[in-house]
C-alpha positions as CSV (number, residue, x, y, z in Angstrom):
1,L,0.1,0.0,-0.1
2,S,3.1,2.4,-0.1
3,Q,1.5,3.9,-3.0
4,Y,-1.4,5.2,-1.4
5,K,-1.3,8.7,-0.2
6,F,-3.8,8.3,2.9
7,R,-2.7,4.6,3.9
8,D,-3.9,4.9,7.4
9,L,-7.3,6.1,6.6
10,T,-7.6,3.7,3.8
11,I,-6.7,0.7,6.1
12,E,-9.2,1.9,8.9
13,E,-11.9,1.6,6.2
14,L,-10.9,-1.4,4.9
15,K,-11.1,-2.9,8.4
16,N,-14.7,-1.8,8.8
17,V,-15.7,-3.3,5.4
18,S,-14.4,-6.5,6.7
19,K,-16.0,-6.4,10.2
20,T,-19.4,-6.0,8.2
21,Y,-18.8,-8.0,5.3
22,P,-16.5,-11.1,6.3
23,N,-16.8,-12.6,2.8
24,F,-14.9,-9.9,1.3
25,T,-11.4,-10.7,0.1
26,F,-8.8,-8.0,-0.8
27,S,-5.9,-8.3,-3.2
28,M,-3.7,-5.8,-5.4
29,N,-4.3,-6.1,-9.1
30,T,-3.9,-4.1,-12.1
31,Y,-6.6,-2.0,-13.4
32,T,-6.9,-0.6,-16.8
33,F,-8.3,3.0,-17.1
34,K,-10.4,4.0,-20.3
35,D,-7.5,6.1,-21.7
36,G,-5.5,2.6,-21.7
37,S,-3.2,3.6,-18.6
38,Q,-2.9,1.2,-15.9
39,K,-2.4,1.3,-12.3
40,D,-1.8,-1.1,-9.5
41,L,-4.8,-0.8,-7.0
42,L,-6.3,-2.2,-4.1
43,N,-9.5,-4.2,-4.8
44,F,-12.0,-6.2,-2.9
45,S,-14.4,-8.9,-4.2
46,G,-17.4,-10.4,-2.4
47,T,-21.2,-10.6,-2.4
48,V,-23.8,-8.2,-1.0
49,P,-27.1,-9.2,0.6
50,V,-30.0,-8.3,-1.4
51,K,-33.5,-9.0,-0.3
52,Y,-36.2,-9.8,-2.9
53,G,-38.6,-12.0,-1.0
54,N,-35.3,-14.0,0.4
55,S,-31.9,-12.5,0.7
56,Y,-29.8,-13.3,-2.2
57,N,-25.9,-12.6,-2.6
58,I,-25.2,-10.2,-5.4
59,P,-21.2,-10.5,-6.4
60,I,-19.6,-7.0,-6.7
61,R,-15.8,-5.8,-7.0
62,L,-14.7,-2.3,-5.8
63,W,-11.2,-0.8,-6.8
64,I,-9.9,1.8,-4.5
65,L,-7.9,4.4,-6.0
66,D,-4.5,5.6,-4.4
67,S,-6.3,9.1,-3.4
68,H,-8.7,7.2,-1.2
69,P,-10.8,8.3,0.8
70,F,-10.6,11.7,-1.2
71,A,-11.8,10.0,-4.4
72,P,-14.5,7.3,-4.8
73,P,-13.8,3.8,-5.7
74,I,-14.5,2.2,-9.0
75,C,-17.4,-0.4,-8.5
76,F,-18.4,-3.1,-10.8
77,L,-20.8,-6.0,-10.8
78,K,-18.8,-9.5,-10.9
79,P,-21.2,-12.0,-12.6
80,T,-20.7,-15.7,-13.1
81,A,-20.4,-16.9,-16.9
82,N,-24.3,-17.8,-17.0
83,M,-25.2,-14.4,-15.8
84,G,-25.8,-11.4,-17.6
85,I,-26.0,-7.7,-16.6
86,A,-29.3,-6.1,-16.4
87,V,-28.6,-2.5,-17.8
88,G,-30.4,0.1,-16.0
89,K,-30.4,3.3,-14.1
90,H,-27.3,2.3,-11.9
91,V,-25.5,-0.5,-14.2
92,D,-24.1,-0.5,-17.5
93,A,-23.3,-2.9,-20.1
94,Q,-20.0,-3.8,-18.7
95,G,-21.3,-4.2,-15.2
96,R,-19.9,-0.5,-14.1
97,I,-22.0,0.7,-11.1
98,Y,-23.4,4.2,-11.0
99,L,-24.6,5.5,-7.7
100,P,-25.8,9.2,-6.8
101,Y,-23.5,8.3,-3.6
102,L,-20.5,8.1,-6.0
103,Q,-21.3,11.2,-7.4
104,N,-21.7,13.1,-4.2
105,W,-18.7,11.4,-2.7
106,S,-17.0,13.6,0.2
107,H,-14.9,12.4,2.7
108,P,-15.4,12.0,5.6
109,K,-19.2,11.9,5.3
110,S,-18.9,9.1,2.7
111,T,-17.7,5.8,3.6
112,L,-17.2,2.3,2.0
113,I,-19.8,1.1,4.2
114,G,-22.4,3.8,3.2
115,L,-21.5,3.0,-0.3
116,I,-22.2,-0.6,0.1
117,K,-25.7,0.2,2.0
118,E,-26.8,2.4,-0.6
119,M,-25.8,-0.3,-3.7
120,I,-27.9,-2.8,-1.8
121,A,-30.8,-0.3,-1.7
122,K,-30.5,0.5,-5.2
123,F,-30.3,-3.3,-6.2
124,E,-33.4,-4.2,-4.0
125,E,-35.3,-1.8,-6.5
126,E,-34.0,-2.6,-9.7
127,L,-32.1,-6.1,-10.0
128,P,-28.8,-6.0,-11.6
129,L,-28.4,-9.6,-12.8
130,Y,-30.5,-12.1,-14.8
131,S,-29.9,-15.5,-16.4
132,L,-28.5,-15.3,-19.9
133,S,-30.6,-18.6,-20.8
134,S,-33.7,-17.1,-19.6
135,S,-36.4,-15.5,-21.6
136,D,-37.3,-11.7,-20.8
137,A,-40.5,-12.7,-19.1
138,A,-39.0,-15.1,-16.9
139,R,-35.7,-13.2,-16.0
140,Q,-36.6,-12.2,-12.3
141,S,-37.8,-15.6,-11.4
142,E,-35.1,-17.2,-13.0
143,L,-32.6,-14.7,-11.6
144,L,-33.3,-15.7,-7.9
145,S,-32.3,-19.5,-8.3
146,Y,-29.2,-18.4,-10.2
147,I,-28.2,-15.7,-7.9
148,A,-28.6,-18.2,-4.9
149,K,-25.9,-20.4,-6.1
150,I,-23.3,-17.7,-6.9
151,T,-20.4,-18.3,-4.3
152,E,-17.1,-16.4,-3.9
153,G,-14.3,-16.7,-6.5
154,E,-16.5,-18.4,-9.2
155,T,-15.5,-16.1,-11.8
156,D,-12.8,-13.3,-12.4
157,M,-12.7,-9.8,-14.6
158,K,-12.3,-12.0,-17.7
159,S,-15.1,-13.8,-17.6
160,R,-17.1,-10.5,-16.4
161,S,-16.0,-9.0,-19.7
162,K,-16.7,-11.8,-21.7
163,T,-20.3,-11.7,-20.3
164,G,-20.9,-8.3,-21.1
165,G,-19.7,-8.7,-24.5
166,R,-22.1,-11.6,-25.2
167,N,-24.7,-9.3,-23.9
168,E,-23.7,-6.2,-25.4
169,G,-25.9,-6.5,-28.6
170,C,-28.9,-6.8,-26.4
171,F,-29.0,-3.5,-24.9
172,N,-30.1,0.3,-26.2
173,K,-27.5,1.9,-27.7
174,I,-27.7,5.3,-30.0
175,T,-24.8,6.6,-32.0
176,V,-25.1,10.4,-32.8
177,V,-22.8,11.2,-35.8
178,G,-21.2,14.8,-35.3
179,A,-19.8,16.6,-32.5
180,G,-20.8,20.1,-33.5
181,E,-23.6,21.9,-31.1
182,L,-26.6,19.9,-32.4
183,G,-24.7,16.4,-31.8
184,I,-23.8,17.4,-28.4
185,A,-27.2,18.9,-27.6
186,C,-28.6,15.6,-28.7
187,V,-26.1,13.4,-26.6
188,L,-26.9,15.5,-23.2
189,A,-30.7,15.3,-24.3
190,V,-30.6,11.4,-24.5
191,A,-28.4,11.3,-21.6
192,A,-30.7,13.6,-19.4
193,K,-34.0,11.6,-20.4
194,D,-32.2,8.3,-20.0
195,V,-33.2,7.0,-23.3
196,A,-30.4,4.7,-24.0
197,D,-28.0,2.2,-22.0
198,K,-25.3,3.8,-24.2
199,V,-24.3,6.6,-26.2
200,V,-21.7,6.7,-28.8
201,L,-20.8,10.4,-30.2
202,L,-18.8,10.0,-33.1
203,D,-16.5,13.0,-33.8
204,L,-15.8,13.4,-37.1
205,S,-14.1,17.0,-37.0
206,E,-10.5,17.4,-37.8
207,G,-7.3,18.2,-35.8
208,A,-6.9,18.6,-32.3
209,A,-9.3,21.2,-31.3
210,K,-12.2,19.2,-29.9
211,G,-14.4,22.0,-28.5
212,G,-17.4,20.5,-26.7
213,T,-16.3,16.9,-26.9
214,M,-13.3,17.9,-24.6
215,D,-15.9,19.3,-22.2
216,L,-18.0,16.0,-22.2
217,E,-14.6,14.0,-21.5
218,I,-13.6,16.1,-18.6
219,F,-17.3,16.2,-17.0
220,A,-17.6,12.3,-17.8
221,V,-21.3,12.0,-18.6
222,P,-22.2,8.7,-17.8
223,N,-22.3,6.0,-20.2
224,V,-21.3,8.4,-23.4
225,E,-18.2,7.0,-25.4
226,I,-16.5,9.8,-27.7
227,S,-14.8,7.9,-30.8
228,K,-13.6,9.0,-34.3
229,D,-13.8,5.3,-35.2
230,F,-17.0,4.1,-37.2
231,S,-16.9,0.7,-35.6
232,A,-17.5,2.2,-32.4
233,S,-21.3,2.6,-34.0
234,A,-21.4,-1.0,-34.2
235,D,-24.9,-2.7,-33.2
236,S,-26.8,0.7,-32.6
237,K,-30.8,0.5,-32.6
238,V,-30.5,4.3,-33.6
239,V,-28.3,6.6,-35.5
240,V,-28.7,10.1,-35.4
241,L,-27.2,12.0,-38.1
242,T,-26.4,15.7,-37.2
243,V,-23.5,16.7,-39.4
244,N,-23.8,19.8,-41.7
245,S,-21.3,21.2,-43.9
246,L,-19.3,24.5,-43.2
247,G,-17.8,24.7,-46.5
248,N,-17.4,28.0,-48.3
249,A,-20.6,27.2,-50.9
250,Q,-22.2,29.8,-52.6
251,T,-25.4,28.9,-53.5
252,Y,-28.0,27.0,-51.7
253,L,-27.7,24.0,-53.9
254,D,-23.9,24.2,-53.2
255,V,-24.4,23.9,-49.4
256,I,-26.9,20.8,-50.1
257,Q,-24.3,19.0,-52.3
258,S,-21.6,19.6,-49.6
259,N,-24.0,17.9,-47.3
260,V,-24.6,15.0,-49.6
261,D,-20.7,14.8,-50.2
262,L,-20.2,14.4,-46.3
263,F,-23.2,11.9,-46.2
264,R,-21.6,9.8,-49.1
265,G,-18.6,8.9,-46.5
266,I,-21.0,8.5,-43.6
267,V,-24.2,6.6,-44.3
268,P,-22.6,3.6,-45.8
269,A,-20.4,3.1,-42.9
270,V,-22.8,3.5,-39.9
271,S,-25.2,1.2,-42.0
272,H,-22.5,-1.5,-42.3
273,Y,-21.9,-1.4,-38.7
274,S,-25.5,-1.3,-37.7
275,Q,-27.5,-3.1,-40.3
276,N,-30.8,-3.1,-38.1
277,A,-30.5,0.4,-36.8
278,V,-33.3,3.3,-37.4
279,L,-31.6,6.2,-39.1
280,L,-32.7,9.2,-37.5
281,V,-31.8,12.4,-39.8
282,A,-31.6,15.8,-38.2
283,S,-29.2,17.4,-40.7
284,H,-30.4,20.3,-43.2
285,P,-32.7,20.5,-45.3
286,V,-33.9,17.4,-43.4
287,E,-36.2,16.5,-46.3
288,V,-33.7,16.3,-48.8
289,M,-30.9,14.6,-46.1
290,T,-33.6,12.2,-45.3
291,F,-34.1,11.1,-49.0
292,V,-30.1,11.2,-49.4
293,S,-29.9,8.8,-46.4
294,W,-32.6,6.1,-47.7
295,K,-30.7,6.2,-51.1
296,L,-27.2,5.7,-49.3
297,S,-28.1,3.1,-46.9
298,S,-30.4,0.9,-49.1
299,F,-32.6,0.7,-45.7
300,P,-36.5,0.3,-46.2
301,T,-38.2,3.7,-46.0
302,S,-39.6,2.5,-42.7
303,R,-36.1,2.7,-41.0
304,V,-35.0,6.1,-42.3
305,I,-36.8,9.0,-40.6
306,G,-36.2,12.8,-40.5
307,V,-36.7,14.8,-37.3
308,G,-39.2,17.0,-39.4
309,A,-42.0,18.6,-37.7
310,N,-41.9,16.9,-34.5
311,L,-40.8,19.7,-32.4
312,D,-43.1,22.1,-34.0
313,S,-46.1,19.4,-33.5
314,E,-45.4,18.9,-29.6
315,R,-45.3,22.8,-29.6
316,F,-48.4,23.4,-31.3
317,Q,-50.2,20.4,-29.1
318,Y,-48.7,22.3,-26.1
319,L,-49.8,25.6,-27.2
320,L,-53.5,24.5,-27.9
321,T,-53.9,22.6,-24.7
322,N,-52.1,25.3,-22.3
323,L,-52.4,28.7,-23.8
324,L,-55.7,28.5,-25.9
325,K,-57.2,25.6,-23.7
326,A,-58.3,23.8,-26.8
327,E,-57.3,20.5,-25.3
328,V,-60.0,18.5,-27.2
329,L,-58.5,19.8,-30.6
330,A,-54.8,19.3,-29.2
331,K,-54.7,15.4,-29.4
332,D,-55.7,15.5,-33.1
333,A,-53.6,18.5,-34.0
334,W,-50.3,18.4,-35.9
335,V,-47.7,20.4,-38.0
336,I,-46.9,18.6,-41.1
337,G,-44.9,19.3,-44.7
338,E,-42.0,20.8,-45.1
339,Q,-39.9,22.1,-42.3
340,G,-39.6,26.1,-42.2
341,E,-42.1,28.5,-43.6
342,D,-44.2,26.1,-45.7
343,K,-45.3,23.9,-42.9
344,V,-49.1,23.5,-42.4
345,P,-51.5,22.4,-39.4
346,S,-53.6,19.5,-40.0
347,W,-55.7,17.3,-38.2
348,T,-56.0,13.1,-38.1
349,S,-59.7,13.6,-37.0
350,C,-62.8,15.6,-36.6
351,N,-65.9,15.6,-35.1
352,V,-68.7,15.8,-37.8
353,A,-71.3,18.1,-36.7
354,A,-75.3,17.4,-37.0
355,D,-75.4,20.0,-39.8
356,Q,-73.4,21.6,-42.4
357,T,-73.9,25.0,-40.8
358,E,-72.7,23.4,-37.3
359,A,-69.9,21.7,-39.3
360,M,-68.5,25.1,-41.1
361,A,-69.0,27.0,-37.6
362,A,-66.9,24.4,-36.1
363,H,-64.1,24.5,-38.7
364,N,-63.8,28.1,-38.9
365,S,-63.6,27.9,-35.2
366,R,-60.8,25.2,-35.0
367,E,-59.0,27.4,-37.9
368,K,-58.9,30.6,-35.8
369,V,-57.3,28.9,-33.0
370,A,-55.0,26.7,-35.2
371,N,-53.7,30.2,-36.9
372,R,-53.4,31.8,-33.1
373,A,-51.1,28.9,-32.1
374,M,-49.3,29.1,-35.5
375,E,-48.4,32.7,-35.1
376,V,-46.9,32.1,-31.7
377,L,-44.9,29.2,-33.0
378,K,-43.0,31.6,-35.7
379,G,-41.7,33.5,-32.5
380,K,-40.1,30.2,-31.6
381,G,-36.8,29.3,-33.1
382,Q,-35.3,26.0,-33.0
383,R,-32.1,26.1,-31.2
384,S,-29.7,23.2,-31.0
385,W,-31.1,22.2,-27.4
386,S,-34.8,22.2,-28.3
387,V,-33.8,20.0,-31.4
388,G,-31.8,17.9,-29.2
389,L,-35.1,17.4,-26.7
390,S,-37.1,16.5,-29.8
391,V,-34.3,13.8,-31.0
392,A,-34.5,12.1,-27.8
393,D,-38.3,12.1,-28.0
394,L,-38.3,10.1,-30.9
395,A,-35.3,8.0,-30.0
396,D,-37.3,7.1,-27.0
397,S,-40.4,6.1,-28.7
398,I,-38.4,3.7,-31.2
399,L,-36.2,2.2,-28.4
400,K,-39.0,1.7,-26.2
401,D,-41.6,0.3,-28.9
402,K,-43.9,2.9,-27.7
403,R,-46.4,2.9,-30.6
404,K,-46.5,6.6,-30.2
405,V,-47.6,9.1,-32.8
406,H,-45.0,11.9,-34.3
407,S,-45.0,14.2,-37.2
408,V,-41.8,13.2,-39.0
409,S,-40.5,13.0,-42.2
410,T,-41.4,9.9,-44.1
411,L,-41.6,8.7,-47.8
412,A,-44.9,10.8,-49.0
413,K,-45.1,9.3,-52.3
414,G,-48.7,7.8,-52.6
415,C,-50.0,10.4,-49.9
416,C,-51.9,13.4,-51.3
417,N,-51.7,12.7,-54.8
418,I,-47.9,12.8,-54.5
419,N,-45.9,10.8,-57.0
420,S,-42.3,11.7,-56.6
421,E,-40.1,10.2,-54.1
422,V,-40.0,12.9,-51.7
423,F,-39.9,13.1,-47.8
424,L,-42.3,15.1,-45.8
425,S,-43.5,15.3,-42.2
426,L,-46.5,13.2,-41.5
427,P,-48.2,11.8,-38.8
428,C,-46.6,8.2,-38.1
429,I,-46.8,5.6,-35.5
430,L,-43.1,4.6,-34.4
431,G,-41.9,1.8,-32.9
432,S,-38.7,-0.7,-32.4
433,S,-38.9,-0.9,-36.0
434,G,-38.9,2.8,-37.4
435,V,-42.3,3.9,-38.8
436,I,-45.1,1.4,-38.1
437,E,-47.9,3.2,-40.0
438,M,-48.9,6.5,-41.3
439,V,-52.0,8.0,-39.6
440,R,-54.5,9.2,-41.8
441,L,-55.0,12.7,-42.5
442,E,-58.4,14.7,-42.6
443,E,-58.9,15.6,-46.4
444,D,-58.5,19.1,-46.7
445,P,-58.0,20.8,-50.1
446,L,-56.0,23.4,-49.2
447,V,-53.6,21.4,-47.0
448,Q,-53.0,18.8,-50.0
449,E,-52.3,21.8,-52.4
450,K,-49.6,22.7,-49.9
451,L,-48.2,19.2,-49.7
452,Q,-48.0,18.9,-53.3
453,S,-46.2,22.2,-53.6
454,S,-43.8,21.4,-51.2
455,A,-43.1,18.1,-53.0
456,G,-42.6,19.6,-56.2
457,S,-40.2,22.0,-55.1
458,I,-38.4,19.5,-53.2
459,H,-38.3,16.9,-55.8
460,D,-36.7,19.6,-58.3
461,L,-34.1,20.3,-55.7
462,Q,-33.0,16.6,-55.6
463,Q,-33.0,16.0,-59.3
464,Q,-29.9,18.7,-59.4
465,L,-27.8,16.7,-56.6
466,K,-25.1,14.7,-57.4
467,L,-25.8,11.2,-55.6
């Protein structure tokens, strides 16, 4: 223990752990940090009792840093070879344990005994292990019999990482491509809303100037990995595309062509590593870049989605409900079409009035409310953090198979007499396979005309691009 700066305090703590949990064994081993550096650290392994009906033993391993007790230990589950890690709020796919107690660690208030007590309490709320051989429905019941058999020393760190690898393809992983403001906003929103078990940020910027990614590393957002290697995105369930060209293009067409050229080097690569992913496009212009992503990925249209008017629709519904007190209207109200000035409000159902006069009065009343809400919307910009929240909302519906309706950019061919391959925002039911079904819109000649006009101009633009 010669390298430990506060040796006496560390030994005192370990004695207390040994008294309370006599099954723990202590040793010195080499720990490899995320950056590849290594250090010989004191660690202890054993089981902690977790009550779930009866008392069961959960195996853990704690690594004590050489600045202990002023720095918290690094904590892992230590499952046997037939155990899988149940990724959750407090455990990642590699078995690393994250707790509020660790985040708020402060000597002398924080102790190893206090940490283990919180660990037990959190594990009793959400069991951290399951049988690899059991089905999802039977996980919890089979878990108990497996954990009961766990005895000290049945596994080591190698079998733990092997188990983590076997289970890695089964958890919810999101890759965000692009480390600009929007990309970082998406990462933070996904992390804040606890949408995924792991988030990979692909930083494709050149040179050493990292900007925001450096801050993400400094403040160590849990379950976030930053990489420049496309292989880090492997087995993602959702890939979010946020990159936009920062070139010196002269015309609008040149700007879009620059984005297309960027996507040519990105979309085939991420599609190769995550062949079953849903592509979620947030780059501009979203309708065109979603079309480009579809063509470059060769994915079915159901798995290539643009963020479209999801943010506008959520705001529209919120304004109708909270500002204009039109709650009945809000649940059927959507902003659809082309992002920007040409978006249009629409409805997915309508209460048919008893006669034509009443129907016309109801329609006019609804239009007035919708117009007021749309006027308020015009003053709301789409900042990076708000788009990030919208992306997290969509990813949540996909990963959790929520079957929730969102207004997203999807292939509009066949809708509203549109005959070209263009993507427009339309209400769609989203689930784990992307767009499950398009929701039927109320027939309104003015809305159809607006959509057809948008489709025509987008199609003309696409025809000029070199894919």
